[in-house]
MDTraj code that builds the backbone (N, CA, C; nanometers):
import mdtraj as md
import numpy as np

residues = "PHE ASN GLN GLY GLY PHE MET ARG SER LEU THR LYS SER GLY ILE ARG GLU LEU SER ALA GLN TYR ARG SER VAL LEU LYS LYS CYS ALA LEU LEU ASN ALA ILE VAL LEU MET LEU GLY VAL SER SER ALA MET ALA ASP THR PRO SER LEU PRO ASP ILE ILE GLN ASN HIS SER GLU ILE THR GLU TYR THR LEU THR ASN ASN GLU THR MET THR ALA ASP LEU GLY ILE LEU LYS ASN PRO THR VAL GLY LYS ARG THR PHE THR ILE ASN GLY ASN GLY ARG THR LEU ASP GLY GLN LYS SER VAL ASP GLU ASN VAL ALA GLY ILE THR VAL GLN ASP GLY GLN THR LEU ALA LEU ASN ASN VAL ASN MET LYS ASN PHE LYS ASN THR ALA THR VAL GLY GLY ALA ILE TYR ASN LYS GLY TYR SER SER THR ALA LYS ALA LEU ILE THR ASN ILE ASN GLY ASP PHE ILE SER ASN THR ALA LYS ASN GLY GLY ALA ILE TYR ASN ASP ALA PHE GLY GLU ILE THR SER ILE THR GLY ASP PHE ILE LEU ASN THR ALA THR THR ASN".split()
xyz = np.array([
    [1.2288, 20.7124, -3.7566],
    [1.2679, 20.7651, -3.8812],
    [1.1674, 20.7925, -3.9873],
    [1.0785, 20.7183, -4.0173],
    [0.9686, 20.7407, -4.1215],
    [0.8432, 20.7651, -4.0361],
    [0.7836, 20.8855, -4.0582],
    [0.6734, 20.9262, -3.9921],
    [0.5359, 20.8724, -4.0551],
    [0.5505, 20.7911, -4.1661],
    [0.4251, 20.7288, -4.2155],
    [0.4020, 20.6124, -4.1559],
    [0.2664, 20.5692, -4.1844],
    [0.2022, 20.4471, -4.1183],
    [0.2893, 20.3083, -4.1471],
    [0.3694, 20.3202, -4.2648],
    [0.4177, 20.1952, -4.3015],
    [0.5237, 20.1466, -4.2005],
    [0.6158, 20.2252, -4.1615],
    [0.7226, 20.1958, -4.0773],
    [0.6740, 20.1641, -3.9409],
    [0.5640, 20.2318, -3.8902],
    [0.5132, 20.2033, -3.7786],
    [0.4415, 20.0688, -3.7608],
    [0.3913, 20.0183, -3.8848],
    [0.3292, 19.8782, -3.8841],
    [0.4198, 19.7707, -3.8727],
    [0.5560, 19.8108, -3.8865],
    [0.6478, 19.6987, -3.8878],
    [0.6898, 19.6708, -3.7409],
    [0.6211, 19.6960, -3.6459],
    [0.6516, 19.6418, -3.5266],
    [0.6165, 19.5040, -3.5099],
    [0.6388, 19.4228, -3.4081],
    [0.6066, 19.2853, -3.3871],
    [0.4661, 19.2673, -3.4000],
    [0.3777, 19.3607, -3.3318],
    [0.2339, 19.3388, -3.3404],
    [0.1968, 19.3664, -3.4942],
    [0.2455, 19.4654, -3.5428],
    [0.2059, 19.4925, -3.6785],
    [0.2353, 19.3979, -3.7686],
    [0.3709, 19.3234, -3.7674],
    [0.3895, 19.2239, -3.8402],
    [0.3075, 19.0934, -3.8437],
    [0.2658, 19.0541, -3.7136],
    [0.1882, 18.9530, -3.6915],
    [0.0465, 18.9719, -3.7537],
    [0.0004, 19.1037, -3.7334],
    [-0.1333, 19.1395, -3.7876],
    [-0.1270, 19.1309, -3.9615],
    [-0.0213, 19.1848, -4.0224],
    [-0.0123, 19.1827, -4.1675],
    [0.0212, 19.0193, -4.2222],
    [0.0898, 18.9358, -4.1372],
    [0.0910, 18.8059, -4.1563],
    [-0.0333, 18.7402, -4.1578],
    [-0.1279, 18.7632, -4.0680],
    [-0.2600, 18.7074, -4.0498],
    [-0.3402, 18.7406, -4.1576],
    [-0.3326, 18.8750, -4.1929],
    [-0.4193, 18.9241, -4.3223],
    [-0.3638, 18.8466, -4.4499],
    [-0.2388, 18.8328, -4.4722],
    [-0.1798, 18.7743, -4.5797],
    [-0.2342, 18.6302, -4.5873],
    [-0.2264, 18.5563, -4.4731],
    [-0.2861, 18.4101, -4.4649],
    [-0.4361, 18.4075, -4.5065],
    [-0.5078, 18.4883, -4.4538],
    [-0.6469, 18.5122, -4.4804],
    [-0.6866, 18.5161, -4.6395],
    [-0.6033, 18.6186, -4.6999],
    [-0.6039, 18.6446, -4.8419],
    [-0.5738, 18.5080, -4.9213],
    [-0.4705, 18.4505, -4.8669],
    [-0.4152, 18.3213, -4.9615],
    [-0.5254, 18.2134, -4.9358],
    [-0.6211, 18.1893, -4.8244],
    [-0.6955, 18.1006, -4.7927],
    [-0.8243, 18.1362, -4.9008],
    [-0.8722, 18.2606, -4.9130],
    [-0.9717, 18.3281, -4.9952],
    [-0.9396, 18.2911, -5.1425],
    [-0.8061, 18.3139, -5.1812],
    [-0.7667, 18.2791, -5.3112],
    [-0.7762, 18.1193, -5.3534],
    [-0.7379, 18.0510, -5.2508],
    [-0.7396, 17.8947, -5.2546],
    [-0.8744, 17.8524, -5.2846],
    [-0.9827, 17.9024, -5.2021],
    [-1.1086, 17.8701, -5.2185],
    [-1.1685, 17.9050, -5.3349],
    [-1.1520, 18.0421, -5.3843],
    [-1.1816, 18.0797, -5.5108],
    [-1.1516, 17.9915, -5.6352],
    [-1.0185, 17.9804, -5.6178],
    [-0.9651, 17.8673, -5.7233],
    [-1.0196, 17.7417, -5.7302],
    [-1.0468, 17.6933, -5.6098],
    [-1.1005, 17.5469, -5.6117],
    [-1.2588, 17.5652, -5.6674],
    [-1.3314, 17.6501, -5.6357],
    [-1.4834, 17.6738, -5.6881],
    [-1.4763, 17.7096, -5.8408],
    [-1.3748, 17.7779, -5.8890],
    [-1.3541, 17.7781, -6.0352],
    [-1.3285, 17.6531, -6.0930],
    [-1.2408, 17.5728, -6.0485],
    [-1.1978, 17.4482, -6.1125],
    [-1.3165, 17.3534, -6.0938],
    [-1.3869, 17.3470, -5.9826],
    [-1.5081, 17.2593, -5.9530],
    [-1.6200, 17.3063, -6.0596],
    [-1.6490, 17.4237, -6.0744],
    [-1.7518, 17.4556, -6.1844],
    [-1.7033, 17.4526, -6.3236],
    [-1.5876, 17.4434, -6.3461],
    [-1.5394, 17.4322, -6.4831],
    [-1.5626, 17.5595, -6.5506],
    [-1.5423, 17.6789, -6.4823],
    [-1.5700, 17.8046, -6.5422],
    [-1.4594, 17.8346, -6.6521],
    [-1.3458, 17.7889, -6.6209],
    [-1.2261, 17.8250, -6.7047],
    [-1.2485, 17.7605, -6.8525],
    [-1.3188, 17.6352, -6.8721],
    [-1.3408, 17.5708, -6.9641],
    [-1.4692, 17.5784, -7.0403],
    [-1.5644, 17.6729, -6.9869],
    [-1.7030, 17.6739, -7.0404],
    [-1.7073, 17.7175, -7.1716],
    [-1.6354, 17.8175, -7.2089],
    [-1.6293, 17.8724, -7.3457],
    [-1.5931, 17.7770, -7.4544],
    [-1.4911, 17.6828, -7.4060],
    [-1.4312, 17.5920, -7.5040],
    [-1.5295, 17.4816, -7.5255],
    [-1.6048, 17.4718, -7.4307],
    [-1.7224, 17.3354, -7.4423],
    [-1.8218, 17.3936, -7.5205],
    [-1.8503, 17.5076, -7.5541],
    [-1.9725, 17.5597, -7.6397],
    [-1.9547, 17.5079, -7.7774],
    [-2.0458, 17.4157, -7.8295],
    [-2.0192, 17.3811, -7.9656],
    [-2.0485, 17.5002, -8.0656],
    [-1.9689, 17.4929, -8.1958],
    [-1.9827, 17.5740, -8.2925],
    [-2.1285, 17.5501, -8.3734],
    [-2.1622, 17.6397, -8.4502],
    [-2.2689, 17.6136, -8.5391],
    [-2.2548, 17.4875, -8.6302],
    [-2.1390, 17.4754, -8.7090],
    [-2.1362, 17.3468, -8.7785],
    [-2.1297, 17.2219, -8.6961],
    [-2.0757, 17.2290, -8.5784],
    [-2.0622, 17.1166, -8.4877],
    [-2.2107, 17.0809, -8.4540],
    [-2.2825, 17.1864, -8.4142],
    [-2.4264, 17.1564, -8.3824],
    [-2.5135, 17.1034, -8.4906],
    [-2.4977, 17.1537, -8.6136],
    [-2.5613, 17.0835, -8.7101],
    [-2.5408, 16.9575, -8.7616],
    [-2.4022, 16.9372, -8.7481],
    [-2.3596, 16.7949, -8.7956],
    [-2.3589, 16.6882, -8.6686],
    [-2.3428, 16.7183, -8.5570],
    [-2.3210, 16.6215, -8.4471],
    [-2.4150, 16.6202, -8.3355],
    [-2.5181, 16.7283, -8.3172],
    [-2.5919, 16.7385, -8.1889],
    [-2.7420, 16.7626, -8.2480],
    [-2.7946, 16.6490, -8.2699],
    [-2.9370, 16.6273, -8.3193],
    [-3.0266, 16.6855, -8.2065],
    [-2.9946, 16.6759, -8.0751],
    [-3.0570, 16.7140, -7.9621],
    [-3.0972, 16.8798, -7.9662],
    [-3.0072, 16.9561, -8.0315],
    [-3.0076, 17.0941, -8.0218],
    [-3.0961, 17.1303, -8.1449],
    [-3.1838, 17.1886, -8.1223],
    [-3.3045, 17.2500, -8.2214],
    [-3.2997, 17.3786, -8.2581],
    [-3.2175, 17.4722, -8.2022],
    [-3.2126, 17.5997, -8.2160],
    [-3.0870, 17.6794, -8.1869],
    [-3.0518, 17.7671, -8.2607],
    [-2.9205, 17.8307, -8.2540],
    [-2.9234, 17.9895, -8.2737],
    [-2.8993, 18.0623, -8.1918],
    [-2.9095, 18.2164, -8.2063],
    [-2.7823, 18.2810, -8.2376],
    [-2.7624, 18.3469, -8.3412],
    [-2.6439, 18.4152, -8.3619],
    [-2.6236, 18.5465, -8.2636],
    [-2.5259, 18.5533, -8.2031],
    [-2.4885, 18.6780, -8.1203],
    [-2.3893, 18.7701, -8.1884],
    [-2.3312, 18.7399, -8.2762],
    [-2.2401, 18.8372, -8.3645],
    [-2.2380, 18.7675, -8.4972],
    [-2.1889, 18.8479, -8.5983],
    [-2.1586, 18.7951, -8.7450],
    [-2.0663, 18.6865, -8.7271],
    [-2.0781, 18.5841, -8.7897],
    [-1.9843, 18.4493, -8.7762],
    [-1.9231, 18.4251, -8.9065],
    [-1.8044, 18.4256, -8.9088],
    [-1.7115, 18.3666, -9.0272],
    [-1.6911, 18.2207, -9.0173],
    [-1.7384, 18.1519, -9.1252],
    [-1.7088, 18.0153, -9.1180],
    [-1.5756, 17.9613, -9.1667],
    [-1.5174, 17.8785, -9.0821],
    [-1.3860, 17.8110, -9.0903],
    [-1.4136, 17.6786, -9.1676],
    [-1.5404, 17.6286, -9.1782],
    [-1.5699, 17.4995, -9.2318],
    [-1.7243, 17.5222, -9.2793],
    [-1.7649, 17.4435, -9.3885],
    [-1.8904, 17.4422, -9.4277],
    [-1.9783, 17.4122, -9.2948],
    [-2.1145, 17.4630, -9.3067],
    [-2.1952, 17.4479, -9.1939],
    [-2.2443, 17.3116, -9.1676],
    [-2.2465, 17.2272, -9.2776],
    [-2.2699, 17.0825, -9.2593],
    [-2.4113, 17.0470, -9.3234],
    [-2.4298, 16.9279, -9.2891],
    [-2.5427, 16.8603, -9.3367],
    [-2.6424, 16.8450, -9.2256],
    [-2.7592, 16.8954, -9.2424],
    [-2.8704, 16.8764, -9.1466],
    [-2.9187, 16.7339, -9.1883],
    [-2.8902, 16.6371, -9.1378],
    [-2.9239, 16.5112, -9.1849],
    [-3.0276, 16.4416, -9.0866],
    [-3.0738, 16.3180, -9.1410],
    [-3.1630, 16.2334, -9.0725],
    [-3.0924, 16.1662, -8.9454],
    [-3.1093, 16.2155, -8.8259],
    [-3.0466, 16.1619, -8.7206],
    [-3.1095, 16.0200, -8.6753],
    [-3.0716, 15.9621, -8.5897],
    [-3.1112, 15.8295, -8.5377],
    [-3.2391, 15.8391, -8.4748],
    [-3.2589, 15.9537, -8.4264],
    [-3.3924, 15.9932, -8.3462],
    [-3.4985, 16.0250, -8.4459],
    [-3.4785, 16.0444, -8.5648],
    [-3.5768, 16.0780, -8.6636],
    [-3.5839, 16.2014, -8.7097],
    [-3.7011, 16.2597, -8.7415],
    [-3.6902, 16.4095, -8.8067],
    [-3.6473, 16.4998, -8.7031],
    [-3.6003, 16.6231, -8.7640],
    [-3.5388, 16.7192, -8.6916],
    [-3.5761, 16.8550, -8.7399],
    [-3.6224, 16.9216, -8.6607],
    [-3.6518, 17.0876, -8.7211],
    [-3.5407, 17.1583, -8.6504],
    [-3.4771, 17.2409, -8.7291],
    [-3.3403, 17.3284, -8.6754],
    [-3.3653, 17.4592, -8.7313],
    [-3.3750, 17.5656, -8.6231],
    [-3.3842, 17.6897, -8.6536],
    [-3.2762, 17.7699, -8.6127],
    [-3.2368, 17.8727, -8.7068],
    [-3.0984, 17.9540, -8.6807],
    [-3.1794, 18.1110, -8.6550],
    [-3.1822, 18.1612, -8.5458],
    [-3.2128, 18.2949, -8.5249],
    [-3.0998, 18.4006, -8.5330],
    [-3.1153, 18.4805, -8.6432],
    [-3.0057, 18.5594, -8.6841],
    [-2.9894, 18.6966, -8.6188],
    [-3.1105, 18.7575, -8.5936],
    [-3.1212, 18.8982, -8.5394],
    [-3.0453, 18.9917, -8.6329],
    [-3.0592, 18.9667, -8.7750],
    [-2.9855, 19.0623, -8.8731],
    [-2.8552, 19.0282, -8.8896],
    [-2.8003, 18.9259, -8.8272],
    [-2.6335, 18.9012, -8.8321],
    [-2.6216, 18.8231, -8.9624],
    [-2.4942, 18.8043, -8.9673],
    [-2.4512, 18.7227, -9.1170],
    [-2.3698, 18.6261, -9.0911],
    [-2.3804, 18.5040, -9.1588],
    [-2.2799, 18.3889, -9.1770],
    [-2.2046, 18.4137, -9.2890],
    [-2.0868, 18.4341, -9.2952],
    [-1.9863, 18.4401, -9.3944],
    [-1.9135, 18.3218, -9.4229],
    [-1.9299, 18.2782, -9.5571],
    [-1.8447, 18.1601, -9.5880],
    [-1.7047, 18.1910, -9.6495],
    [-1.6867, 18.2968, -9.6701],
    [-1.5329, 18.3535, -9.7167],
    [-1.4915, 18.3030, -9.8536],
    [-1.5852, 18.2470, -9.9124],
    [-1.5604, 18.2035, -10.0742],
    [-1.4504, 18.0994, -10.0628],
    [-1.4141, 18.0485, -9.9611],
    [-1.3155, 17.9466, -9.9506],
    [-1.3180, 17.8356, -9.8614],
    [-1.4396, 17.8291, -9.7992],
    [-1.4637, 17.7281, -9.6804],
    [-1.4448, 17.5895, -9.7408],
    [-1.5391, 17.5542, -9.8353],
    [-1.5267, 17.4207, -9.8868],
    [-1.5924, 17.4191, -10.0333],
    [-1.5233, 17.4306, -10.1417],
    [-1.5574, 17.4316, -10.2673],
    [-1.6354, 17.3362, -10.3379],
    [-1.6712, 17.2222, -10.2507],
    [-1.7321, 17.0959, -10.2963],
    [-1.8757, 17.0806, -10.2281],
    [-1.9028, 17.1626, -10.1277],
    [-2.0375, 17.1450, -10.0817],
    [-2.1057, 17.2697, -10.0482],
    [-2.2531, 17.2719, -10.0288],
    [-2.3093, 17.3861, -9.9952],
    [-2.2865, 17.4270, -9.8538],
    [-2.3169, 17.5607, -9.8182],
    [-2.3088, 17.6029, -9.6663],
    [-2.3847, 17.5083, -9.5791],
    [-2.5156, 17.4920, -9.6162],
    [-2.6001, 17.4023, -9.5362],
    [-2.6578, 17.3169, -9.6376],
    [-2.6643, 17.1688, -9.6155],
    [-2.7269, 17.0876, -9.6965],
    [-2.8573, 17.0269, -9.6071],
    [-2.9696, 17.0295, -9.6462],
    [-3.0803, 16.9847, -9.5707],
    [-3.1325, 16.8659, -9.6345],
    [-3.1240, 16.7551, -9.5676],
    [-3.1654, 16.6086, -9.6294],
    [-3.3050, 16.5716, -9.5989],
    [-3.3417, 16.4552, -9.6435],
    [-3.4670, 16.3942, -9.6183],
    [-3.5168, 16.4042, -9.4872],
    [-3.6414, 16.4252, -9.4736],
    [-3.7134, 16.4355, -9.3655],
    [-3.6884, 16.5391, -9.2529],
    [-3.5910, 16.6448, -9.2986],
    [-3.5466, 16.7338, -9.2050],
    [-3.5913, 16.8763, -9.2407],
    [-3.6030, 16.9522, -9.1642],
    [-3.6753, 17.0807, -9.1696],
    [-3.5681, 17.1990, -9.1112],
    [-3.5607, 17.2880, -9.2009],
    [-3.4684, 17.4142, -9.1547],
    [-3.5643, 17.5542, -9.1595],
    [-3.5350, 17.6315, -9.0528],
    [-3.5899, 17.7732, -9.0688],
    [-3.4690, 17.8584, -9.0386],
    [-3.4514, 17.9651, -9.1275],
    [-3.3808, 18.0836, -9.1130],
    [-3.4542, 18.2066, -9.0799],
    [-3.4334, 18.2526, -8.9694],
    [-3.4995, 18.3728, -8.9100],
    [-3.4065, 18.4867, -8.8969],
    [-3.4214, 18.5831, -9.0015],
    [-3.3347, 18.7124, -8.9987],
    [-3.2089, 18.6867, -9.0119],
    [-3.1519, 18.5881, -9.0939],
    [-3.0190, 18.5514, -9.1097],
    [-2.9597, 18.5818, -9.2634],
    [-2.8679, 18.6598, -9.2664],
    [-2.7953, 18.6831, -9.3957],
    [-2.6834, 18.5719, -9.4177],
    [-2.6839, 18.5256, -9.5394],
    [-2.5658, 18.4279, -9.5767],
    [-2.4951, 18.4943, -9.6908],
    [-2.3559, 18.4968, -9.6810],
    [-2.2799, 18.5613, -9.7954],
    [-2.1462, 18.4842, -9.8151],
    [-2.1018, 18.4960, -9.9258],
    [-1.9691, 18.4401, -9.9765],
    [-1.9594, 18.2807, -9.9633],
    [-2.0664, 18.2071, -9.9771],
    [-2.0505, 18.0732, -9.9729],
    [-2.0348, 18.0237, -10.1164],
    [-1.9270, 17.9205, -10.1364],
    [-1.8884, 17.8978, -10.2706],
    [-1.8764, 17.7361, -10.2862],
    [-1.9584, 17.6784, -10.3730],
    [-1.9572, 17.5497, -10.3989],
    [-1.9536, 17.5117, -10.5643],
    [-1.8330, 17.5237, -10.6130],
    [-1.8041, 17.5171, -10.7446],
    [-1.8237, 17.3768, -10.8139],
    [-1.8368, 17.2731, -10.7381],
    [-1.8414, 17.1367, -10.7698],
    [-1.9927, 17.0933, -10.8169],
    [-2.0800, 17.1377, -10.7144],
    [-2.2275, 17.0924, -10.7273],
    [-2.3132, 17.1951, -10.7166],
    [-2.4101, 17.1859, -10.6326],
    [-2.5397, 17.2650, -10.6374],
    [-2.5551, 17.3345, -10.5153],
    [-2.6024, 17.4536, -10.5121],
    [-2.6336, 17.5348, -10.3858],
    [-2.5079, 17.5935, -10.3188],
    [-2.4926, 17.7357, -10.3514],
    [-2.3873, 17.7847, -10.2831],
    [-2.3951, 17.8161, -10.1198],
    [-2.5231, 17.8561, -10.0918],
    [-2.5272, 17.8800, -9.9434],
    [-2.6294, 17.7578, -9.8903],
    [-2.7357, 17.7248, -9.9602],
    [-2.8222, 17.6086, -9.9165],
    [-2.8495, 17.5113, -10.0316],
    [-2.8219, 17.3889, -10.0012],
    [-2.8878, 17.2665, -10.0861],
    [-3.0054, 17.2165, -10.0252],
    [-3.1211, 17.2386, -10.0518],
    [-3.2442, 17.1653, -10.0048],
    [-3.2711, 17.0380, -10.0669],
    [-3.2255, 16.9209, -10.0201],
    [-3.2219, 16.8052, -10.0819],
    [-3.3123, 16.6990, -10.0303],
    [-3.4048, 16.6375, -10.0826],
    [-3.4788, 16.5391, -10.0333],
    [-3.4672, 16.4201, -10.1366],
    [-3.4918, 16.2866, -10.0817],
    [-3.4609, 16.1673, -10.1632],
    [-3.5981, 16.1162, -10.2422],
    [-3.7145, 16.1370, -10.1853],
    [-3.8447, 16.0945, -10.2438],
    [-3.9531, 16.1735, -10.2071],
    [-4.0692, 16.1607, -10.2622],
    [-4.2001, 16.2387, -10.2164],
    [-4.2290, 16.2109, -10.0702],
    [-4.1850, 16.0968, -10.0179],
    [-4.2324, 16.0686, -9.8695],
    [-4.1112, 16.1104, -9.7625],
    [-3.9983, 16.1466, -9.8375],
    [-3.8859, 16.1802, -9.7545],
    [-3.8357, 16.3151, -9.7946],
    [-3.9292, 16.4293, -9.7897],
    [-3.8745, 16.5505, -9.8390],
    [-3.7968, 16.6260, -9.7365],
    [-3.7076, 16.7112, -9.7906],
    [-3.6476, 16.8036, -9.7313],
    [-3.7236, 16.9396, -9.7292],
    [-3.7307, 17.0098, -9.5891],
    [-3.8265, 17.1097, -9.5997],
    [-3.7648, 17.2318, -9.5266],
    [-3.7836, 17.3613, -9.5920],
    [-3.7427, 17.4746, -9.5296],
    [-3.8634, 17.5520, -9.5053],
    [-3.9061, 17.5846, -9.3896],
    [-4.0277, 17.6530, -9.3751],
    [-4.0095, 17.8049, -9.3781],
    [-3.8927, 17.8508, -9.3594],
    [-3.8912, 17.9999, -9.3578],
    [-3.7344, 18.0337, -9.3905],
    [-3.7317, 18.1281, -9.4862],
    [-3.6058, 18.1727, -9.5195],
    [-3.6422, 18.3432, -9.5194],
    [-3.5614, 18.4085, -9.4184],
    [-3.5748, 18.5300, -9.4060],
    [-3.4429, 18.6061, -9.3771],
    [-3.3799, 18.6587, -9.4929],
    [-3.2663, 18.7402, -9.4814],
    [-3.2074, 18.7419, -9.6170],
    [-3.0942, 18.8071, -9.6393],
    [-3.0309, 18.8260, -9.7570],
    [-2.9188, 18.7222, -9.7913],
    [-2.9313, 18.6948, -9.9307],
    [-2.8176, 18.6105, -9.9846],
    [-2.7302, 18.6972, -10.0556],
    [-2.6034, 18.7006, -10.0263],
    [-2.5209, 18.8072, -10.1152],
    [-2.3813, 18.7221, -10.1489],
    [-2.3462, 18.7432, -10.2699],
    [-2.2227, 18.6954, -10.3353],
    [-2.1885, 18.5468, -10.3161],
    [-2.3175, 18.4581, -10.3158],
    [-2.2698, 18.3108, -10.3050],
    [-2.2530, 18.2535, -10.4587],
    [-2.1809, 18.1476, -10.4553],
    [-2.1476, 18.0968, -10.5897],
    [-2.1723, 17.9300, -10.5897],
    [-2.2216, 17.8748, -10.6977],
    [-2.2427, 17.7480, -10.7098],
    [-2.2358, 17.7015, -10.8529],
    [-2.2284, 17.5575, -10.8887],
    [-2.2413, 17.5201, -11.0296],
    [-2.3875, 17.5601, -11.0742],
    [-2.4797, 17.5197, -10.9980],
    [-2.6213, 17.5361, -11.0049],
    [-2.6773, 17.5800, -10.8968],
    [-2.7541, 17.6870, -10.9058],
    [-2.8189, 17.7478, -10.7791],
    [-2.7226, 17.8270, -10.6859],
    [-2.6761, 17.9625, -10.7253],
    [-2.5861, 18.0303, -10.6754],
    [-2.6159, 18.0412, -10.5338],
    [-2.7323, 18.0866, -10.4760],
    [-2.7584, 18.1052, -10.3438],
    [-2.8270, 17.9935, -10.2860],
    [-2.9358, 17.9417, -10.3314],
    [-3.0206, 17.8099, -10.3004],
    [-3.0393, 17.7260, -10.4182],
    [-3.0458, 17.5903, -10.3924],
    [-3.0685, 17.5031, -10.4909],
    [-3.1797, 17.4063, -10.4145],
    [-3.2998, 17.4192, -10.4747],
    [-3.4244, 17.3412, -10.4345],
    [-3.4222, 17.2287, -10.5113],
    [-3.3952, 17.1050, -10.4625],
    [-3.4007, 16.9813, -10.5297],
    [-3.5424, 16.9334, -10.5529],
    [-3.5721, 16.8444, -10.6470],
    [-3.7151, 16.7946, -10.6803],
    [-3.7890, 16.7590, -10.5637],
    [-3.7249, 16.6946, -10.4527],
    [-3.7898, 16.6699, -10.3329],
    [-3.7720, 16.7647, -10.2115],
    [-3.7199, 16.8828, -10.2509],
    [-3.7011, 16.9835, -10.1486],
    [-3.8272, 17.0645, -10.1655],
    [-3.8634, 17.1280, -10.0342],
    [-3.9851, 17.2265, -10.0460],
    [-3.9479, 17.3386, -9.9594],
    [-3.9695, 17.4546, -10.0258],
    [-3.9558, 17.5657, -9.9418],
    [-4.0825, 17.6505, -9.9410],
    [-4.1452, 17.6902, -9.8078],
    [-4.2791, 17.7513, -9.7932],
    [-4.2856, 17.8966, -9.7954],
    [-4.1662, 17.9614, -9.7654],
    [-4.1567, 18.1115, -9.7515],
    [-4.0188, 18.1573, -9.7705],
    [-3.9857, 18.2674, -9.8545],
    [-3.8657, 18.3205, -9.8762],
    [-3.8913, 18.4808, -9.8768],
    [-3.8188, 18.5501, -9.7806],
    [-3.8319, 18.6987, -9.7757],
    [-3.6791, 18.7339, -9.7729],
    [-3.6507, 18.8183, -9.8671],
    [-3.5127, 18.8960, -9.8347],
    [-3.4731, 18.9033, -9.9868],
    [-3.3549, 18.9796, -9.9857],
    [-3.2857, 19.0017, -10.1320],
    [-3.1867, 18.9012, -10.1652],
    [-3.1724, 18.8827, -10.2917],
    [-3.0630, 18.8057, -10.3663],
    [-2.9863, 18.8977, -10.4418],
    [-2.8646, 18.9135, -10.4000],
    [-2.7625, 19.0226, -10.4450],
    [-2.6276, 18.9470, -10.4874],
    [-2.6124, 18.9619, -10.6259],
    [-2.4722, 18.9127, -10.6799],
    [-2.4473, 18.7741, -10.6476],
    [-2.5496, 18.6939, -10.6535],
    [-2.5086, 18.5324, -10.6483],
    [-2.4958, 18.4872, -10.7896],
    [-2.4070, 18.3817, -10.7961],
    [-2.3670, 18.3333, -10.9309],
    [-2.3790, 18.1828, -10.9454],
    [-2.4515, 18.1496, -11.0626],
    [-2.4514, 17.9967, -11.0758],
    [-2.3911, 17.9801, -11.2220],
    [-2.2697, 17.9089, -11.2156],
    [-2.1794, 17.8959, -11.3148],
    [-2.2248, 17.8220, -11.4275],
    [-2.3162, 17.7318, -11.4240],
    [-2.3696, 17.6554, -11.5427],
    [-2.5174, 17.6714, -11.5658],
    [-2.5816, 17.7145, -11.4636],
    [-2.7215, 17.7284, -11.4699],
    [-2.7812, 17.8440, -11.4071],
])
top = md.Topology()
chain = top.add_chain()
for i, resn in enumerate(residues, 1):
    res = top.add_residue(resn, chain, resSeq=i)
    for name in ("N", "CA", "C"):
        top.add_atom(name, md.element.get_by_symbol(name[0]), res)
traj = md.Trajectory(xyz[None], top)
């Protein structure tokens, strides 16, 4: 009736051959699925911490590289004195931008660097961070004493449209120290200073 290969393969031997091939494919799919589950490939992306999570909760991580522009859904957090002691944290931006959306958290700076901690920003742009309650729109460099300074070793990037009560883009406290700043400051606003 049909001259094509399909009908000819539905002989008893053809059906047995197709059935064996089908079982072989099912075994390979089951094996592949087991490997994926064993390696946790399906959840690997969900397990990667965000930049705010790294800054606040992962003192063992000392470097973060932006692979895309990132829009913040929370402030970046406080680079604080971890239980292990001093921490140097570097953000490599590759010319990319951290965008605070002007509505992330209007009561804190994008990043706060506290006593004994060091921050380096390499080719990172920061824009649209808003802190109307206190100081430092994008960065608050805060130390507690001359022996517990907060240090920013390098700021390389542009600061655009950041707002704070004092220090629209960056507020450097009395015990904060910045060793190098390269970049442009464009349309940053301090509402009282």
